[in-house]
TIRO-2110 file (N, C-alpha, C; in Angstrom, 1 decimal):
// TIRO-2110
53.7, -23.6, 196.2, N, 1, A
52.3, -24.3, 196.1, CA, 1, A
51.7, -25.9, 195.7, C, 1, A
52.3, -25.5, 194.5, N, 2, A
51.5, -26.8, 194.3, CA, 2, A
52.5, -27.9, 194.2, C, 2, A
54.2, -27.8, 194.5, N, 3, A
54.7, -28.7, 195.4, CA, 3, A
54.4, -29.5, 196.1, C, 3, A
54.1, -28.5, 197.0, N, 4, A
53.6, -28.9, 198.2, CA, 4, A
52.2, -29.6, 198.3, C, 4, A
51.7, -29.6, 197.9, N, 5, A
50.8, -30.3, 197.6, CA, 5, A
50.5, -31.3, 197.2, C, 5, A
51.5, -31.8, 196.5, N, 6, A
52.0, -33.2, 195.8, CA, 6, A
52.5, -33.2, 196.4, C, 6, A
52.7, -33.2, 197.4, N, 7, A
53.7, -33.9, 198.4, CA, 7, A
53.2, -34.5, 199.2, C, 7, A
51.8, -33.6, 199.8, N, 8, A
50.6, -33.2, 200.7, CA, 8, A
50.2, -35.3, 200.2, C, 8, A
49.6, -35.1, 199.3, N, 9, A
49.0, -35.6, 198.2, CA, 9, A
49.5, -36.9, 197.7, C, 9, A
50.8, -37.2, 198.0, N, 10, A
51.2, -39.0, 197.6, CA, 10, A
51.9, -39.0, 198.9, C, 10, A
52.0, -37.5, 200.0, N, 11, A
52.4, -39.1, 201.2, CA, 11, A
54.4, -39.4, 201.2, C, 11, A
54.7, -38.3, 200.3, N, 12, A
56.0, -38.3, 200.2, CA, 12, A
57.3, -37.7, 201.2, C, 12, A
58.1, -38.2, 201.5, N, 13, A
58.7, -38.8, 202.8, CA, 13, A
60.5, -38.0, 202.4, C, 13, A
61.4, -37.5, 202.4, N, 14, A
62.6, -37.1, 202.4, CA, 14, A
63.1, -38.0, 202.0, C, 14, A
64.0, -38.9, 201.7, N, 15, A
65.5, -40.2, 201.5, CA, 15, A
66.0, -39.7, 202.5, C, 15, A
66.2, -39.8, 203.7, N, 16, A
67.0, -39.1, 204.7, CA, 16, A
68.7, -40.0, 204.1, C, 16, A
68.2, -40.5, 203.2, N, 17, A
69.7, -41.4, 202.6, CA, 17, A
70.1, -40.2, 202.2, C, 17, A
69.6, -40.1, 201.3, N, 18, A
70.3, -39.2, 199.7, CA, 18, A
70.2, -37.9, 200.1, C, 18, A
69.6, -37.2, 200.6, N, 19, A
70.1, -35.8, 201.7, CA, 19, A
71.1, -36.2, 202.1, C, 19, A
71.5, -37.3, 203.3, N, 20, A
72.6, -37.1, 204.3, CA, 20, A
74.0, -37.1, 202.4, C, 20, A
74.1, -37.8, 201.6, N, 21, A
74.4, -38.1, 200.4, CA, 21, A
75.2, -36.4, 200.1, C, 21, A
73.7, -36.0, 200.0, N, 22, A
74.0, -34.7, 198.6, CA, 22, A
75.2, -33.6, 200.2, C, 22, A
74.7, -33.7, 201.2, N, 23, A
75.5, -32.7, 202.5, CA, 23, A
76.3, -33.4, 202.9, C, 23, A
76.9, -34.9, 202.6, N, 24, A
78.2, -35.5, 202.9, CA, 24, A
77.8, -35.2, 204.6, C, 24, A
76.5, -36.1, 204.7, N, 25, A
76.9, -36.1, 206.4, CA, 25, A
76.0, -37.5, 206.2, C, 25, A
75.4, -38.0, 207.1, N, 26, A
75.1, -39.3, 207.8, CA, 26, A
74.3, -39.0, 208.0, C, 26, A
74.0, -37.5, 209.4, N, 27, A
72.8, -37.9, 210.8, CA, 27, A
72.7, -39.1, 211.5, C, 27, A
74.5, -39.0, 211.9, N, 28, A
74.0, -40.7, 213.1, CA, 28, A
75.9, -40.2, 213.8, C, 28, A
75.2, -40.8, 214.7, N, 29, A
76.6, -40.8, 215.8, CA, 29, A
76.7, -42.2, 216.7, C, 29, A
77.5, -42.2, 216.6, N, 30, A
78.0, -43.7, 217.3, CA, 30, A
78.8, -43.5, 219.0, C, 30, A
77.8, -44.5, 219.6, N, 31, A
78.5, -44.5, 220.7, CA, 31, A
79.3, -45.5, 221.3, C, 31, A
80.0, -45.2, 221.2, N, 32, A
81.3, -46.7, 221.3, CA, 32, A
81.4, -47.4, 223.0, C, 32, A
81.1, -48.2, 223.7, N, 33, A
81.6, -48.5, 224.8, CA, 33, A
82.8, -49.5, 224.6, C, 33, A
84.0, -49.8, 224.5, N, 34, A
85.0, -50.7, 224.3, CA, 34, A
85.1, -51.2, 226.3, C, 34, A
83.7, -51.8, 225.9, N, 35, A
83.6, -53.5, 226.5, CA, 35, A
83.2, -54.5, 225.9, C, 35, A
83.1, -55.5, 226.9, N, 36, A
82.4, -57.1, 226.2, CA, 36, A
81.0, -56.7, 227.1, C, 36, A
79.9, -57.0, 225.9, N, 37, A
78.1, -57.3, 226.6, CA, 37, A
78.1, -57.9, 227.7, C, 37, A
79.0, -58.4, 228.9, N, 38, A
78.6, -59.2, 229.7, CA, 38, A
78.6, -57.8, 230.7, C, 38, A
79.9, -57.1, 230.9, N, 39, A
79.9, -55.8, 231.8, CA, 39, A
79.1, -54.9, 231.0, C, 39, A
78.9, -54.9, 229.6, N, 40, A
77.8, -53.1, 229.3, CA, 40, A
76.5, -53.9, 229.7, C, 40, A
76.0, -54.9, 230.2, N, 41, A
74.4, -54.6, 230.8, CA, 41, A
74.7, -55.3, 231.6, C, 41, A
75.2, -55.2, 232.4, N, 42, A
75.3, -56.2, 233.4, CA, 42, A
75.8, -54.8, 235.0, C, 42, A
75.6, -53.7, 234.4, N, 43, A
76.3, -52.3, 234.7, CA, 43, A
75.1, -50.9, 234.3, C, 43, A
74.5, -50.8, 235.6, N, 44, A
73.4, -49.7, 235.2, CA, 44, A
73.8, -48.8, 234.8, C, 44, A
75.6, -48.0, 234.6, N, 45, A
76.1, -47.0, 234.7, CA, 45, A
75.7, -46.6, 233.2, C, 45, A
76.3, -47.8, 232.4, N, 46, A
76.1, -47.6, 231.2, CA, 46, A
74.6, -47.5, 230.4, C, 46, A
74.1, -48.3, 231.2, N, 47, A
72.3, -47.9, 230.9, CA, 47, A
72.0, -46.4, 231.3, C, 47, A
72.0, -45.9, 231.9, N, 48, A
72.3, -44.4, 231.9, CA, 48, A
73.3, -43.4, 231.2, C, 48, A
73.9, -44.1, 231.1, N, 49, A
74.6, -43.1, 229.5, CA, 49, A
73.7, -43.5, 228.6, C, 49, A
73.3, -43.9, 228.2, N, 50, A
72.3, -44.6, 226.9, CA, 50, A
71.3, -43.8, 226.6, C, 50, A
71.0, -43.6, 227.8, N, 51, A
69.2, -42.6, 228.3, CA, 51, A
69.7, -41.1, 228.1, C, 51, A
70.8, -40.9, 228.7, N, 52, A
71.8, -40.2, 228.4, CA, 52, A
71.5, -39.4, 226.9, C, 52, A
72.1, -40.1, 225.7, N, 53, A
72.6, -39.4, 224.8, CA, 53, A
71.5, -40.2, 224.1, C, 53, A
70.5, -40.1, 224.3, N, 54, A
69.0, -40.6, 223.4, CA, 54, A
67.8, -39.7, 224.0, C, 54, A
68.5, -39.2, 225.2, N, 55, A
67.5, -38.3, 225.3, CA, 55, A
68.1, -36.7, 224.8, C, 55, A
69.1, -36.3, 224.5, N, 56, A
69.7, -35.7, 224.1, CA, 56, A
69.9, -34.9, 222.4, C, 56, A
69.5, -37.0, 222.1, N, 57, A
69.6, -36.7, 220.4, CA, 57, A
67.5, -36.9, 220.4, C, 57, A
66.6, -37.2, 221.0, N, 58, A
65.5, -36.9, 220.4, CA, 58, A
64.5, -36.1, 220.2, C, 58, A
65.3, -34.6, 220.4, N, 59, A
64.3, -33.8, 219.6, CA, 59, A
65.0, -33.3, 218.5, C, 59, A
66.3, -34.4, 217.8, N, 60, A
66.6, -33.7, 216.6, CA, 60, A
66.7, -34.9, 215.5, C, 60, A
67.5, -34.8, 214.1, N, 61, A
66.9, -36.0, 213.0, CA, 61, A
68.1, -37.2, 213.6, C, 61, A
68.9, -36.5, 214.3, N, 62, A
70.7, -37.8, 214.5, CA, 62, A
69.8, -39.1, 215.3, C, 62, A
70.4, -39.9, 214.4, N, 63, A
70.5, -41.7, 214.8, CA, 63, A
71.3, -42.0, 215.1, C, 63, A
71.2, -42.5, 216.7, N, 64, A
72.4, -43.1, 217.9, CA, 64, A
72.4, -44.6, 217.2, C, 64, A
73.8, -44.9, 216.8, N, 65, A
74.2, -45.9, 217.2, CA, 65, A
75.2, -46.7, 217.8, C, 65, A
74.6, -47.3, 219.4, N, 66, A
75.3, -48.5, 219.7, CA, 66, A
76.2, -49.0, 219.3, C, 66, A
77.6, -49.5, 219.2, N, 67, A
78.9, -50.2, 219.5, CA, 67, A
79.3, -50.9, 220.5, C, 67, A
79.8, -52.0, 220.8, N, 68, A
80.5, -52.4, 221.9, CA, 68, A
81.1, -53.0, 221.3, C, 68, A
82.5, -52.9, 221.7, N, 69, A
83.9, -53.3, 221.7, CA, 69, A
85.0, -53.7, 222.2, C, 69, A
84.7, -54.6, 222.4, N, 70, A
85.4, -55.6, 223.7, CA, 70, A
86.6, -56.4, 223.3, C, 70, A
87.4, -57.2, 221.9, N, 71, A
88.3, -57.0, 222.3, CA, 71, A
88.8, -56.8, 220.6, C, 71, A
89.9, -57.6, 220.1, N, 72, A
90.6, -56.8, 219.0, CA, 72, A
89.4, -57.3, 217.9, C, 72, A
89.9, -57.7, 217.0, N, 73, A
88.9, -57.5, 216.1, CA, 73, A
87.7, -57.0, 215.8, C, 73, A
86.6, -56.8, 217.4, N, 74, A
85.7, -56.3, 217.1, CA, 74, A
86.5, -54.3, 216.9, C, 74, A
87.6, -55.0, 216.9, N, 75, A
87.9, -52.9, 216.8, CA, 75, A
88.7, -52.8, 215.9, C, 75, A
88.9, -53.7, 215.0, N, 76, A
89.5, -53.9, 213.4, CA, 76, A
88.5, -53.8, 212.7, C, 76, A
86.9, -54.0, 213.2, N, 77, A
85.9, -54.0, 212.2, CA, 77, A
84.8, -52.7, 212.8, C, 77, A
85.3, -52.0, 213.6, N, 78, A
84.7, -50.6, 213.7, CA, 78, A
85.8, -50.0, 213.6, C, 78, A
87.3, -50.3, 213.4, N, 79, A
87.9, -49.3, 212.0, CA, 79, A
87.4, -49.4, 210.9, C, 79, A
87.0, -50.0, 210.1, N, 80, A
87.3, -50.0, 208.8, CA, 80, A
85.3, -49.5, 208.4, C, 80, A
85.1, -49.5, 209.1, N, 81, A
83.1, -49.3, 209.9, CA, 81, A
83.8, -46.9, 209.7, C, 81, A
84.4, -47.1, 211.0, N, 82, A
84.4, -46.0, 210.3, CA, 82, A
85.1, -44.7, 209.4, C, 82, A
86.3, -46.2, 209.0, N, 83, A
87.3, -45.2, 208.2, CA, 83, A
86.0, -45.3, 206.9, C, 83, A
84.8, -45.6, 206.6, N, 84, A
84.3, -44.8, 205.9, CA, 84, A
83.3, -43.8, 205.6, C, 84, A
83.1, -43.2, 206.8, N, 85, A
83.3, -42.5, 207.3, CA, 85, A
81.2, -42.5, 207.8, C, 85, A
80.6, -43.6, 208.4, N, 86, A
79.0, -43.8, 208.4, CA, 86, A
78.4, -43.5, 209.3, C, 86, A
79.4, -42.2, 210.0, N, 87, A
79.1, -41.5, 211.0, CA, 87, A
79.9, -40.3, 211.0, C, 87, A
78.9, -38.9, 211.4, N, 88, A
79.4, -37.8, 211.2, CA, 88, A
80.1, -37.2, 212.8, C, 88, A
80.8, -38.1, 214.1, N, 89, A
80.6, -37.7, 214.7, CA, 89, A
80.6, -39.1, 216.1, C, 89, A
81.4, -39.0, 217.3, N, 90, A
81.5, -40.4, 218.2, CA, 90, A
81.3, -39.9, 219.2, C, 90, A
81.1, -40.8, 220.2, N, 91, A
81.2, -40.4, 221.5, CA, 91, A
81.8, -42.2, 222.2, C, 91, A
83.0, -42.4, 222.7, N, 92, A
83.8, -42.6, 223.5, CA, 92, A
83.0, -43.0, 225.1, C, 92, A
83.2, -43.7, 225.6, N, 93, A
82.9, -44.2, 227.3, CA, 93, A
83.7, -46.0, 227.9, C, 93, A
84.0, -45.1, 228.7, N, 94, A
84.7, -45.8, 229.6, CA, 94, A
86.2, -46.7, 228.3, C, 94, A
87.0, -46.1, 228.1, N, 95, A
88.1, -46.0, 226.9, CA, 95, A
89.1, -46.0, 228.7, C, 95, A
89.5, -47.6, 227.9, N, 96, A
91.6, -47.9, 228.6, CA, 96, A
92.3, -46.7, 228.1, C, 96, A
93.6, -46.8, 229.1, N, 97, A
94.5, -45.4, 228.9, CA, 97, A
95.6, -46.0, 227.4, C, 97, A
95.4, -47.4, 227.4, N, 98, A
96.3, -48.5, 226.5, CA, 98, A
95.0, -48.2, 224.9, C, 98, A
94.1, -47.7, 224.9, N, 99, A
93.0, -48.4, 223.6, CA, 99, A
93.6, -47.4, 222.4, C, 99, A
93.5, -48.1, 221.5, N, 100, A
93.8, -46.9, 220.1, CA, 100, A
92.6, -46.3, 219.5, C, 100, A
92.0, -46.6, 219.8, N, 101, A
90.8, -46.1, 218.9, CA, 101, A
90.6, -44.8, 219.3, C, 101, A
90.7, -43.5, 220.4, N, 102, A
91.0, -42.4, 220.3, CA, 102, A
91.7, -41.8, 219.0, C, 102, A
93.2, -42.7, 218.5, N, 103, A
94.3, -42.3, 218.0, CA, 103, A
93.6, -42.3, 217.1, C, 103, A
93.0, -43.0, 216.7, N, 104, A
92.1, -43.4, 215.1, CA, 104, A
91.7, -42.7, 214.6, C, 104, A
90.9, -41.9, 215.2, N, 105, A
90.0, -40.6, 214.6, CA, 105, A
90.2, -39.7, 214.6, C, 105, A
91.5, -39.3, 215.5, N, 106, A
92.5, -38.0, 215.7, CA, 106, A
93.5, -38.0, 214.0, C, 106, A
92.9, -39.8, 213.4, N, 107, A
93.6, -39.6, 212.2, CA, 107, A
92.7, -40.2, 211.2, C, 107, A
91.4, -40.1, 211.8, N, 108, A
90.9, -40.1, 210.6, CA, 108, A
89.6, -38.0, 210.1, C, 108, A
90.0, -37.3, 211.6, N, 109, A
89.5, -36.0, 211.4, CA, 109, A
88.3, -36.4, 212.0, C, 109, A
87.8, -37.8, 212.4, N, 110, A
86.2, -37.7, 213.6, CA, 110, A
85.7, -36.9, 214.6, C, 110, A
85.0, -36.0, 214.3, N, 111, A
85.2, -35.9, 215.7, CA, 111, A
84.3, -36.5, 216.8, C, 111, A
84.9, -36.3, 217.6, N, 112, A
84.9, -37.1, 218.9, CA, 112, A
85.1, -36.8, 220.2, C, 112, A
84.2, -37.2, 220.8, N, 113, A
84.0, -36.7, 222.5, CA, 113, A
84.2, -37.8, 223.8, C, 113, A
85.5, -37.8, 224.3, N, 114, A
85.5, -39.0, 225.2, CA, 114, A
84.6, -38.8, 226.8, C, 114, A
84.2, -39.4, 227.5, N, 115, A
83.5, -39.8, 228.3, CA, 115, A
84.5, -40.0, 229.6, C, 115, A
84.9, -39.5, 230.5, N, 116, A
86.0, -39.4, 231.1, CA, 116, A
87.5, -39.5, 230.7, C, 116, A
87.9, -38.7, 230.8, N, 117, A
88.9, -38.7, 230.4, CA, 117, A
90.0, -39.6, 230.3, C, 117, A
91.5, -39.9, 229.4, N, 118, A
92.4, -41.4, 229.4, CA, 118, A
93.4, -40.7, 230.9, C, 118, A
93.9, -40.2, 230.8, N, 119, A
95.4, -39.6, 231.2, CA, 119, A
95.4, -37.7, 231.3, C, 119, A
96.0, -37.4, 232.5, N, 120, A
96.0, -36.1, 232.7, CA, 120, A
96.4, -35.0, 231.9, C, 120, A
97.2, -35.7, 230.3, N, 121, A
97.3, -34.9, 229.1, CA, 121, A
96.1, -35.2, 227.7, C, 121, A
95.0, -35.2, 228.6, N, 122, A
94.2, -36.2, 227.1, CA, 122, A
93.8, -34.5, 225.7, C, 122, A
94.2, -35.1, 225.5, N, 123, A
94.2, -34.3, 224.1, CA, 123, A
92.3, -34.1, 223.0, C, 123, A
92.1, -35.1, 223.2, N, 124, A
90.6, -34.9, 222.5, CA, 124, A
89.8, -34.5, 223.5, C, 124, A
88.6, -33.8, 222.9, N, 125, A
87.1, -33.6, 224.1, CA, 125, A
86.9, -34.0, 225.2, C, 125, A
86.6, -33.9, 226.7, N, 126, A
86.6, -34.6, 226.8, CA, 126, A
85.5, -34.3, 227.7, C, 126, A
84.2, -34.6, 228.4, N, 127, A
83.4, -34.9, 230.2, CA, 127, A
83.5, -35.3, 231.1, C, 127, A
83.2, -34.9, 232.3, N, 128, A
84.1, -35.7, 232.9, CA, 128, A
83.2, -34.8, 234.8, C, 128, A
83.7, -35.8, 235.2, N, 129, A
83.4, -35.4, 236.9, CA, 129, A
84.6, -35.2, 237.5, C, 129, A
84.7, -34.2, 238.2, N, 130, A
85.7, -33.8, 239.1, CA, 130, A
85.9, -35.3, 240.1, C, 130, A
86.7, -35.9, 239.7, N, 131, A
86.8, -37.6, 240.5, CA, 131, A
87.7, -37.4, 241.5, C, 131, A
89.1, -36.6, 241.3, N, 132, A
89.5, -35.8, 243.0, CA, 132, A
88.5, -34.6, 243.9, C, 132, A
88.2, -33.8, 243.1, N, 133, A
87.2, -33.3, 244.5, CA, 133, A
86.4, -34.0, 245.7, C, 133, A
85.2, -34.5, 244.1, N, 134, A
84.5, -35.5, 245.2, CA, 134, A
84.8, -36.6, 246.1, C, 134, A
86.0, -37.0, 245.7, N, 135, A
86.3, -38.1, 246.5, CA, 135, A
87.3, -37.7, 247.9, C, 135, A
88.2, -36.2, 247.6, N, 136, A
88.4, -35.6, 248.8, CA, 136, A
87.0, -35.3, 250.1, C, 136, A
85.7, -34.8, 249.1, N, 137, A
85.1, -33.9, 250.2, CA, 137, A
84.1, -34.8, 250.5, C, 137, A
84.2, -35.8, 250.0, N, 138, A
83.8, -37.6, 250.8, CA, 138, A
84.0, -37.8, 252.2, C, 138, A
85.4, -38.5, 251.7, N, 139, A
86.5, -38.8, 252.8, CA, 139, A
86.6, -38.1, 254.1, C, 139, A
86.5, -36.2, 253.5, N, 140, A
86.5, -34.8, 254.4, CA, 140, A
85.2, -34.9, 255.6, C, 140, A
84.0, -35.6, 254.2, N, 141, A
82.7, -35.7, 255.3, CA, 141, A
83.1, -36.2, 256.6, C, 141, A
82.8, -37.8, 256.6, N, 142, A
83.3, -39.2, 257.0, CA, 142, A
84.2, -38.7, 258.3, C, 142, A
85.2, -37.9, 258.0, N, 143, A
86.3, -37.4, 259.0, CA, 143, A
85.9, -36.8, 260.4, C, 143, A
84.7, -35.8, 259.3, N, 144, A
84.1, -34.8, 260.0, CA, 144, A
82.9, -35.5, 261.4, C, 144, A
82.5, -36.8, 260.7, N, 145, A
81.4, -37.4, 261.6, CA, 145, A
82.4, -38.2, 262.8, C, 145, A
83.4, -38.0, 262.8, N, 146, A
83.8, -38.9, 263.4, CA, 146, A
85.0, -39.8, 263.0, C, 146, A
84.8, -40.6, 261.6, N, 147, A
85.4, -41.0, 261.4, CA, 147, A
86.7, -41.3, 261.1, C, 147, A
87.7, -42.1, 261.8, N, 148, A
89.1, -42.3, 261.6, CA, 148, A
89.6, -43.3, 261.1, C, 148, A
89.1, -44.6, 260.7, N, 149, A
89.9, -45.3, 259.9, CA, 149, A
89.2, -45.9, 258.7, C, 149, A
89.0, -44.7, 257.8, N, 150, A
88.4, -44.8, 256.9, CA, 150, A
88.8, -45.6, 255.6, C, 150, A
88.2, -46.5, 254.9, N, 151, A
88.8, -47.3, 253.8, CA, 151, A
88.6, -47.0, 252.6, C, 151, A
88.6, -47.0, 251.6, N, 152, A
87.9, -47.1, 249.8, CA, 152, A
88.6, -48.3, 249.2, C, 152, A
87.7, -48.7, 248.2, N, 153, A
87.4, -49.5, 247.6, CA, 153, A
88.3, -48.9, 245.9, C, 153, A
88.6, -49.1, 245.6, N, 154, A
89.0, -48.7, 244.2, CA, 154, A
88.0, -49.3, 243.0, C, 154, A
88.2, -48.4, 241.9, N, 155, A
88.0, -48.9, 240.9, CA, 155, A
89.4, -49.5, 239.6, C, 155, A
88.7, -49.8, 239.1, N, 156, A
89.9, -50.7, 237.6, CA, 156, A
91.1, -49.0, 238.0, C, 156, A
92.1, -48.9, 238.5, N, 157, A
93.4, -48.4, 238.4, CA, 157, A
94.2, -47.8, 237.3, C, 157, A
93.7, -48.5, 235.7, N, 158, A
94.2, -47.9, 234.5, CA, 158, A
93.5, -47.1, 234.0, C, 158, A
92.7, -46.6, 234.8, N, 159, A
91.0, -46.0, 234.6, CA, 159, A
91.8, -44.7, 235.3, C, 159, A
91.7, -43.4, 234.5, N, 160, A
92.1, -41.8, 235.1, CA, 160, A
91.2, -41.4, 236.1, C, 160, A
89.7, -42.0, 236.0, N, 161, A
89.1, -41.4, 237.1, CA, 161, A
89.2, -41.9, 238.4, C, 161, A
89.5, -43.5, 238.4, N, 162, A
89.8, -44.3, 239.1, CA, 162, A
91.1, -44.0, 240.0, C, 162, A
92.2, -43.7, 239.7, N, 163, A
93.5, -43.1, 240.1, CA, 163, A
93.1, -41.5, 240.6, C, 163, A
92.3, -40.4, 239.9, N, 164, A
92.2, -39.3, 240.8, CA, 164, A
91.5, -39.5, 242.0, C, 164, A
90.7, -40.6, 242.6, N, 165, A
89.6, -40.7, 243.2, CA, 165, A
90.5, -41.3, 244.2, C, 165, A
91.3, -42.0, 244.2, N, 166, A
92.5, -42.3, 245.1, CA, 166, A
93.1, -41.4, 245.0, C, 166, A
93.7, -41.0, 244.6, N, 167, A
94.0, -39.6, 244.8, CA, 167, A
93.4, -37.8, 245.9, C, 167, A
92.3, -38.3, 245.3, N, 168, A
91.6, -37.5, 246.5, CA, 168, A
91.5, -38.0, 248.1, C, 168, A
91.1, -39.3, 248.3, N, 169, A
91.3, -40.5, 248.9, CA, 169, A
92.4, -39.9, 249.7, C, 169, A
93.5, -40.0, 249.4, N, 170, A
94.7, -40.0, 250.2, CA, 170, A
95.0, -38.2, 250.7, C, 170, A
94.3, -37.9, 249.5, N, 171, A
94.5, -36.1, 249.9, CA, 171, A
94.0, -35.7, 251.6, C, 171, A
92.9, -36.1, 250.8, N, 172, A
91.8, -36.3, 252.5, CA, 172, A
91.8, -36.7, 253.7, C, 172, A
92.8, -37.8, 253.8, N, 173, A
93.3, -38.6, 254.6, CA, 173, A
94.3, -37.9, 255.3, C, 173, A
95.2, -36.9, 254.8, N, 174, A
96.3, -36.6, 254.7, CA, 174, A
96.5, -35.2, 255.3, C, 174, A
95.6, -34.3, 254.7, N, 175, A
95.0, -33.4, 255.7, CA, 175, A
94.4, -33.4, 257.1, C, 175, A
93.5, -34.3, 257.0, N, 176, A
93.2, -34.4, 258.6, CA, 176, A
93.7, -35.2, 259.3, C, 176, A
95.5, -35.3, 258.8, N, 177, A
96.4, -35.8, 259.7, CA, 177, A
96.1, -37.2, 260.4, C, 177, A
95.9, -38.3, 259.3, N, 178, A
95.3, -39.6, 259.8, CA, 178, A
96.9, -40.4, 259.0, C, 178, A
97.3, -40.9, 260.0, N, 179, A
98.3, -42.2, 259.6, CA, 179, A
97.8, -42.5, 258.2, C, 179, A
98.3, -42.7, 257.2, N, 180, A
98.4, -43.7, 255.3, CA, 180, A
98.4, -45.0, 256.4, C, 180, A
97.5, -45.6, 255.3, N, 181, A
97.1, -46.8, 255.8, CA, 181, A
96.8, -48.1, 254.0, C, 181, A
98.4, -48.5, 254.2, N, 182, A
97.4, -49.0, 252.6, CA, 182, A
96.6, -49.9, 253.0, C, 182, A
97.1, -50.6, 253.9, N, 183, A
95.2, -51.8, 254.3, CA, 183, A
94.0, -51.6, 254.3, C, 183, A
94.3, -49.7, 253.9, N, 184, A
92.9, -49.3, 254.0, CA, 184, A
92.3, -49.8, 252.8, C, 184, A
93.2, -49.8, 251.6, N, 185, A
92.5, -49.8, 250.3, CA, 185, A
93.0, -50.7, 249.5, C, 185, A
91.3, -50.9, 249.0, N, 186, A
91.3, -52.2, 248.1, CA, 186, A
91.1, -51.8, 247.1, C, 186, A
91.5, -53.1, 246.1, N, 187, A
91.3, -52.6, 244.7, CA, 187, A
89.9, -53.6, 244.3, C, 187, A
89.7, -53.0, 243.2, N, 188, A
88.4, -53.9, 242.3, CA, 188, A
88.3, -53.3, 241.2, C, 188, A
87.3, -53.7, 240.5, N, 189, A
86.9, -53.5, 239.8, CA, 189, A
85.9, -52.7, 238.4, C, 189, A
84.5, -52.2, 239.3, N, 190, A
83.7, -51.3, 239.7, CA, 190, A
82.9, -52.4, 239.0, C, 190, A
82.7, -53.3, 239.4, N, 191, A
81.7, -54.1, 239.6, CA, 191, A
80.5, -54.6, 240.7, C, 191, A
79.6, -55.0, 240.2, N, 192, A
78.9, -55.1, 242.2, CA, 192, A
80.3, -56.5, 242.9, C, 192, A
80.4, -57.5, 242.0, N, 193, A
81.3, -58.6, 242.5, CA, 193, A
82.1, -58.4, 243.1, C, 193, A
83.3, -57.4, 241.9, N, 194, A
84.7, -56.9, 242.1, CA, 194, A
84.1, -56.6, 243.8, C, 194, A
83.2, -55.2, 243.9, N, 195, A
83.3, -54.7, 245.1, CA, 195, A
82.7, -55.6, 246.7, C, 195, A
82.0, -56.8, 245.9, N, 196, A
82.4, -56.9, 247.8, CA, 196, A
83.6, -58.1, 248.3, C, 196, A
84.0, -58.5, 247.2, N, 197, A
85.5, -59.2, 247.7, CA, 197, A
86.3, -58.3, 248.2, C, 197, A
86.5, -57.0, 247.4, N, 198, A
86.7, -56.1, 247.9, CA, 198, A
86.8, -55.9, 249.8, C, 198, A
85.8, -56.0, 249.6, N, 199, A
84.8, -55.3, 251.1, CA, 199, A
85.1, -56.4, 252.3, C, 199, A
85.3, -58.0, 251.8, N, 200, A
85.4, -58.4, 252.7, CA, 200, A
87.2, -58.8, 252.6, C, 200, A
87.5, -58.7, 251.7, N, 201, A
89.2, -58.3, 251.6, CA, 201, A
89.7, -57.3, 253.0, C, 201, A
88.9, -56.6, 253.5, N, 202, A
88.6, -55.4, 253.7, CA, 202, A
88.6, -55.7, 254.8, C, 202, A
87.6, -56.1, 255.5, N, 203, A
87.0, -56.4, 256.9, CA, 203, A
88.5, -57.4, 257.4, C, 203, A
88.3, -58.2, 257.0, N, 204, A
88.9, -59.4, 256.7, CA, 204, A
90.9, -59.0, 257.7, C, 204, A
90.9, -58.2, 257.2, N, 205, A
92.3, -57.0, 257.2, CA, 205, A
92.6, -56.2, 258.3, C, 205, A
91.5, -55.5, 257.9, N, 206, A
91.4, -54.6, 258.7, CA, 206, A
89.2, -53.9, 259.8, C, 206, A
89.9, -54.9, 260.5, N, 207, A
88.3, -55.0, 261.0, CA, 207, A
87.7, -54.1, 261.9, C, 207, A
89.5, -53.2, 262.6, N, 208, A
88.7, -51.8, 263.1, CA, 208, A
87.8, -51.0, 262.0, C, 208, A
87.9, -50.9, 261.2, N, 209, A
87.6, -50.1, 260.3, CA, 209, A
85.9, -49.3, 260.0, C, 209, A
86.2, -47.7, 260.2, N, 210, A
85.4, -47.2, 260.3, CA, 210, A
84.0, -46.3, 259.4, C, 210, A
84.5, -47.1, 258.1, N, 211, A
83.7, -46.1, 257.4, CA, 211, A
84.5, -47.0, 255.8, C, 211, A
83.8, -46.6, 255.1, N, 212, A
84.6, -47.0, 253.6, CA, 212, A
83.8, -45.6, 252.6, C, 212, A
84.6, -45.7, 252.0, N, 213, A
84.6, -44.7, 250.2, CA, 213, A
84.3, -45.5, 249.0, C, 213, A
83.7, -45.5, 248.5, N, 214, A
83.1, -46.5, 247.4, CA, 214, A
83.6, -45.7, 246.0, C, 214, A
END
């Protein structure tokens, strides 16, 4: 009681850095986005991710460290930072299939979760939506409404999620007995500008299309 009274009187605040050092913890989580700043701040998807992670940590003592990694120099700097074990874990968002960061984290023994698997044989814990099933259900809905010329605008196909959406689209088209038509498939890059360009291309080569899955 005497100690507690002294703490209250002096307004003592525990030194989190010292406490973390003693417990071999940093009380920090890194949110790593392997994208340049221009894309990160332009796409609503990333701000939604940050809000979600922040909300999950709001009632904890964990700190969120946001790191954008848009080139090799920034990757090397991040690797040095993580090698020093300055965070307790890493959340990776929008990781490309050939990105070396996941392997580095495995070598360091750093707890890591990927938002969106890199490929079918993902070895790290990952959280993802059912890209295949969602795409198939969306196209099946359009077909059920009598749409027979269903186009799709894809994301970057080096991203596994974009591949799975395209697979789901093709599966729904095949199941409906519609003739596959590659002219109804337009590649894009997950940006508004890329989507607009892809839509113009679709309309130019298939003006009779009657639905689009994006």
